[in-house]
N, C-alpha and C positions, 0 to 999 in steps of 0.2 A: 373287343382290339381297334385299335385306330384307325378311323378311314384314310386309303392313300390320297397325298393331295393331288391334285387337277397339275394337269399340264400347265393352262393359264393361271393358276392360282399361284404356281411354283415360280413361274416366269415376273409376275408381280411381285411375288416379296421379293424375288434376286435384285428385280429392278430397285425395290423400297431400301435395299442393303445397302447395294453401290449409291444409292444417293447419300446412304448414311453417311456411308465410310468420305465421301465427296465431301460431304458438308463439315465431317472430324476434319479431313485433310486441311480442308482452304482454312477453316477456324485454326488448327497450329499453325501453320503456314504466317497465319497472320498474328498470332503470339509470339512466334518465335522472330517477327521482324521488329517486333518493338525493342527496347533495351532501355537500360536504364540513363542513360543522356537522350534518348527519346522514344518518350514513352507514350501507348496509348492516348491521347489527346483528349479524348472522351471522357477518361478515367481519373488521369495524374498530369498536373502541368506544373510545370518550377518556373518560379522569376530568372531563373539562368542553368545554366548547367556548364560546367567545366572542370575539365581533372585536375583533382587533386584541389577543389575548391569547395566550399558548404553551400547549398543554396535552398528555400525556404519554396516549398512547393501546397498543393490543395489536393486531397484527394476525394472523387464522387462517392458515393455508396448509398445503395437505399437504405432508407431505414429498416425495411424487413425485407432482407433475399429472399422471402420465396411470397413476396409479393409483390410483383412489378409496378403496379399504381401506386407502393406507399412512396414520400415525401422521400427529397431526397439530401444527403447531407453532405457538409464538406467539412474534413476533418485535417488539420496542418501537419503537415509532416515536413520536415528538416534532414537533409541527407549530405554527407562528406562523400564526395566522388573517389573514389582511389586513384592514384595519380597513373595508373594504368589503362587505359580502355580498350574492350573491357574486364572490369577486374577478375586479377586470376582468380580469388578466391572466391567470386561470386557476393551476393547480398547477404546483410547483416540486420537485422533489427536489434538496437539494443535497447533496452524499457527498463528505466529507474524506477520502477515499481508504484507505490502508492497503497490502492487507482490514484491515481491523479497525476503520474509523469505523464510529462509533456514534450511536444516536439524539441523543445529545446535540450534534449537529456542528451543529445549527441555531441553538444558542444562544449561538451564536462569530459568524455569519456575518451581519451586518446592511449595511446599506448605501443610497441611491438605487436602485442596477442592481435591486432586488428589490422594490421598492416595488408594492403592485398585487397580488402574488402570494401564493396560501395556499404557505408554505415548507417543505417538509417534511423530516426526517431518517430514515432507518432504521439498526437493528439485524441486522444481516446475521446469518446461520444459522450457531450456532458463535462469533459474537463478542459478548463482553461479560456482559450478564446473560441473552442469552438461551442459552436451553437445549436440550440439551445443550452446554455451555462448550467449545471447544478447548483455553483453556488451560487449565493446572492452577492449583489453590489451596491446597497443602497445604505449601509450603516451610516451613522450621523451621532453627534454629540448633542444633549440635552444642553440648554445656556441655565437650565435649574432643575431641582428635582423638586415635586410637589411635595407637600407636611409629610407624605406617609410613605417619601421615597422612591426614589428609581425603578422602572420596573425593567424589564428586556427590551417592552416595546418602546419603552423610551428612548431607544436605540436604535431601533428600523421597524420599516414594517414587511419588513418580505415574509412572504407566506411559510416559506422555510425556515426562518430563524425560530428558535427554542421558543414556546410558551411562555407567559410569565410566571416566575414560582418555578423555573425549572431549575436546578443545578448545572454546571458548566460538564458537558460531556466533551469527552477526545477519545482518541483510540488509547482504547483498552483503560481509561482512566473515567473516574465521574467526580466531581466535586463534596461529596458526601463522604460520611462516615460508612465503607462498607461492611460493618458488620452490624449496621443499627438498621433493623427492621422497617421502622417505622420511615425514614428515609427513604432504605431502598424500595418500599412498597410506592414510595411519593414518586421516585424517579421514573418507574414503570409507565405510572397511571399517566402520567404526563407525556410521555413518551407514545404511548399508544394513542390520546389525544392528540398529536401533534403530527402524526402520519396520516391522519386521515386529511388535515389542514393543508401538507405538503403536497402529497399528491394529487390533491382537485388543483391547484398550483395553475394558472392561466397561460402559464409562459411553457407548461409541458405538453397541452393541449395541441396537438397537430392536427391539418386535415390534408388529405389531397385534393387533385384537381377535381373531381367527383363530389367532393365533401367528406368522404369518409375518414373519421374521425381516428385518431391515433393518440396513446396515451405513451410519450415519450420515453416514459422511466423502466416502461416494460423494454425499452431494446438497450439498456445500455451494458447490459453482463457480458461478462469474458466472451463466450461463443460468440457475439456480433461482432465482438473487436478481432477475432481470429476470420471471420469472416472476411472481415476489413483487409486484414493484412492478407487473405491468401488473394482476394483481388488486386491488391499492390503487386503481390508477386505476379499474377500474370499480364498486368498491365506496364511491367519494365519486363518481359518476357524470360525472366528467370527462372531456371532448370528447379531450382530448391531456395528456399529460404534457411539463413542460419540465423540460430539466436543467441545473444546472453541477456539472459534475465536477472535482475536484482530482485530481492523481494517478493514485492506481487509481479514483479515482471518473471520471475518463475513459474506461475500460475498463468500468466497469459503463454511463455514456451511451452509450457507441460500440455498446457491444454490445445497448443497448435501443432504438436506433434502426437498428440492420439490423436486427432482429428484429422490431420492431413499426415500421416505418418511418411507416404510416399515421397513427397515433397519437400520433407525435415532433412536437413544438412546436418551441423554441427550444431550442438545445443550447449551452453551453458547454462546452467541452475544453481544461484548463486546466492544464499539464506534463502530457504526452498520454504514454499506454502504447504497446508497442507494436499497431500494428494487424492483424499478423499474429500467431495465437497460437502463437511455437514456443520452447522451450525454450532452445535453441541463439541463437535472434535476440534474446531478453531479454539473455542473459548476453551478448553479443558488444556490444548497447546499452549497458549498463552498463559494463561496461570501456571501450570509448572514451570514454564521458563523464567516469569520473573520472579518467582520465590526461589527458582535457582540461582541466580542470579545474586540476588541479597544475600546468597548463603554464602557466595563466593568472594562478593564484597567485603564483607562482615568476617571472613575468614584467613582472607590476604590479610587484609587490615591486622588482624589479631598477631600473626606470622611475622608483622615489619616490627623492625626497632623503632621507626619513626610513627606509627601509626600515633592519627589526632584523638581517637579515642582511646578513653585508659581502658574500659570495659568495652569492647564494640559491641556483642549482643544484648547486654544488660542495657547499653546506652541507649541501643536501638530499640526496646522494649518499654523505653522510660520515655523516651519522644513520642511514640505512638500515644501513650498512654496520657501524655500532655495535652498533646492535639484533641483528642478524645474530652477532654476535659477542658477545650478553650480557653486552656493556659498557658497558648503558641499566639501570641497577637504582634501586630507592629500598629502604630498609633496614622491614624487617616490626615485629613489636610483640617478636619472638623475635630482633630482630637479625640476620636472617637479609638476605642482598639479593636483592629477588625482581625479576626481569627484568621487561623491556618487550620485548613482540615487534614484529617487521615488521608484521605482520597487525594487528594493534592498535594501532598508530601507523597505518597505513594509514586503518582505520575511525575513526579519531579524526579525521584531516582531511575523510574523508568527511561525519562530525558535522556539523563547523564549515561545512562548504560549504552545507548545506541551507538556511541563513537567508538569505532572499532581500531583508533588511531590508541587509545587507553586514558588520552590526553584530559578526559573528564573526568576519571576513576576519582585522580585525588581531588575535585573540587565538590565531589558528593560525599567524600568523606569530611572535607571541613567545612561543609553544611552543617553537616550531623552533628559535628560538634562543637558548631556554633549555636544548635538548637539544646545539644545539650548542656551546653557553657552555665554556671552559676552567675555569670554576669548577665544583667537584664539587655543591655546596649547591645551584645553581640546575640543573642535570642533573636530581638527587635531587628537590626539587620539581617539576619539569615530569614525570618520570617516575609520580611519585604522583598527581597531579591527574589525568593520563590513567587511570591505573590506579581509582583512586576512582571514575571516572568508567564503568566496566565491569563491576567487581568486585566486587559487592553483593546482599545477602539480607538481606533484613527491615531495611535500613537499617543494615547495620555492614556496613565493606569486608572482604570476605572474604581477598583477599590479605594485607591487614597484621595479622589477628587471626590467620587459619589457616593461611596459608605458603602456599596455594591461592588459584588466583581460580574462584570461583562466581559466577556474575551471573544474570541474567534468558532468556538466550542457551540455559542450562543447565538451570535449573528451568520455562522456559518458561512463567512466571508473575511477572503485576505486579509487579515489587519497586519499591522507594524507594532512593533511594541515602541512605548518611548525611553526605556530606558535598561542596558542591563542585555541578556537573552531570552531571545523569544522558544518559551516550552511551548505552545498551546498552537492547534492549528483547526481551521476548519474541519468537520467529521462529513460532513452531508456525502460526499464523493465516495470513502470507502463503503459507509452504510448502502450506498443506491445499489453499486456493485456485490458484495457483498450479499446483500439481502437478496437477491435475485442469485447470483452462484451457489450459495448454501443452502441445499435442504434445509427442512424444518420449521414445522411449524406453532407457535406459541402466541399462549394467553399470556396474562400479568399473571394471575393462578400457578399457570403452569411454570411459569419461570420465577414465582418466590419459592415455589418446593425446588426446582435446582437450586435456587439459592441457598438453600437451608443446607442441602447436601454439600455444596462449596464450602460454606462457612465451616463444617464440620472437616472438610479434607485439607483446605489450603490456609498456608501462613497470610498476612496481609497483604505482602503483595499480589501474589496468586489471586486473593479474593476479590481485590481491586480492581486489578486485571481482567476476570473475570465478568463483573458486573459491566466494567464499561463495554464489552461485549456485547451482554444481553440486553441493555438498556440500547446501546447502539442499532443491530441490526436484527435482533432478535425480532423484534417489533414491527420488521419495515412491511410498510401498510400494503404492499404487492405481492400475488402469490410467486414464488420462487420459479424460478425457470434453470436448474441446477444443470453445470456442466456433467459430463459424465466420470465418472474416474478415472485419474491423468492416468495416463501408461500407454506402454506399445513394445511391441515383440522386436521389431526392427530398428529403433530408431536407440541408438547409442550414447545418450547425453555425459557430460562431465559436472557430476552436481557434487556442491561445496556445501558445508555444513560450519555452523562455530560450535563450539560446547553451551558458550553461556551467552547468548543471543536473545534476549527479550522480547525483539517483534517478531520472530520466524524460529518458534524452537527446533531443537536440534533433531528431537526424533519427527520432526516433519523431515527431514533430508534423510533419516535413515527410510522413514516410509515411500519419500519420491525414487529411493532406489531398490524400494521394492517392484516399483512398479514399471522399472525399465531395466530389466534384468541383464541386457546387454551394455549396459552404462556403467558407469566407474564412480567412485564417493572420496573426494578428497574430505579430512576431519579437521578442521582449522583448532587449537587448545584453547584459542583465546578468548577474549567477550566482546562485543558489538558485535552491529547489524552489519551481517555480509563479510566477505573475506578484505580483511586489509588492503590498501593501497600500498606502491612502495613507499611513500609518504609518511609509511606510520613512524611514530615516536618512539615505538619499542618493540623487540623483538624484529629490527630490521630484516640482517641478516637470514634469519627462518621463511622472512615472508619473500625475500627476493627469490630464495631457493625455491619454494613453491610455486610462486608465478611463472617459473620455467616448464611444469608441469601443464599450466595453461596456456602457457605461449605452445608448447607442444603438442596439443590437443589441435586447438585454432590454424595453426597454421601447415601441420602436414598429418593431422588425423589420429594422433598416435595419444590412445589414453591413458592414464598410469595405471599401477595396480590398483586395482579395487580394496579399498581400506588406508590409501595412503595418509600419512599423520603430518600434519605441520608440526612440528611440534616448539611449544612456546617455554623458550628458553628464559625467561623471567617475568614475571608479574608486572602488570602495569604498576606505577610509582603510586606508594600513598597519600605523598605530601609532597 
């Protein structure tokens, strides 16, 4: 039996308890004294704060929330203050995805659904102007190439740029033939070697006042971003944080709702990430989504009287085979024939598929028609168009001037294209976050076994996406720090999924709904990444109708019936 508590010990216990309550009361009082207009100055500061206006600020956060001696970071935040203060609807984060979305996201998100909220966006750790930055910032153009030809290292000396001899790599693509075993093996080995060099980069080695060392790359995962958001919520005295997350922003919103369910308000998850954080699950979803889109693209064209392809499926297969044989080329300035790889062709189709307005659907088909043309000039122009969109540094088409394709996926730097449209971006930010967030540990031999299985199960678009995933973050050099599986029994989010979204598989939206049993799901029958805006070029009336459900949820908390369908009345144009 337990011994009875002595009277003096009980009095001491009661005093301690009363002191604890007093401290909690004081802390709660201090938190409630802060507001969006006048936040805790030790945590958040604004350039200015005025109702109805936009202001920039800095959020001070510890590198490691569990280590009070860890270095401090300054994260840019941009807030659009509600016209009425305090904001009638409260505080809302808008996250535009990535990873890589910055504080400027809020400047591009307007609409009736956001009225009455103080809306902000944040530049998360390592992104954009937040220091230390993950991306590189020192690319250059060589004056000439040696007799052996230029290499990646002639364009940058950044430790996190790809190694010489590495094909360009981007989000769910790689500049190789994804069905060629030796090319895939070379890519995986190069990436494994690259990771060690990048992780040891001097700029990521931080020290605190006592000289303790920290590798910054260990602290860029989504769990730490969620801690930063909670710190901001407390700094402005908000009772809840509402979230509108696009793409990777759905992961941010989902993790916040899982970790801080009690302070989560209304949450919209639009273009959903996988709710169970596993590397293999993300690669599988990407592969399925890209194969599905290509089938939709070709079948839609086949059924249209103005389809630019005579036999869409047959033409598509022949184009891939021509690329595999090195027969799709464009002339460089030195008059060499520069080939288009199968992987870059798949990357091009994936890039065009992301538009949810439908406006690039026809351009993708027209490009395929030119690649299938019997006219050499049309084929070469189409190849050059694609190469220009991927192979560029400092506004120069590297494939044409230097006889080598070097692009943002090599330099891991925000580059600008010389002509036409940019299809390539740096891949380091995504890999750094997903490498930590997603569980799974792989060596090259493990990946090759997985690739062999993917080769059997996937079409070419799906296989290309899986290879890009595997080469990108499966070999991330630091151990994963996975978030818990997303979900909450009390948060009631609105979940939106697109049937033909190549960036975030529709099946992920279904899984996200399972994780939030009290939420509701809307399905858009169309293509593209995330739900279309009201400016969409097609199905405008149907899209406007479904936006009313989003507005009703954010303005008064009314969820639509679970399984609400947004009908696609017409297919996107094919010509």
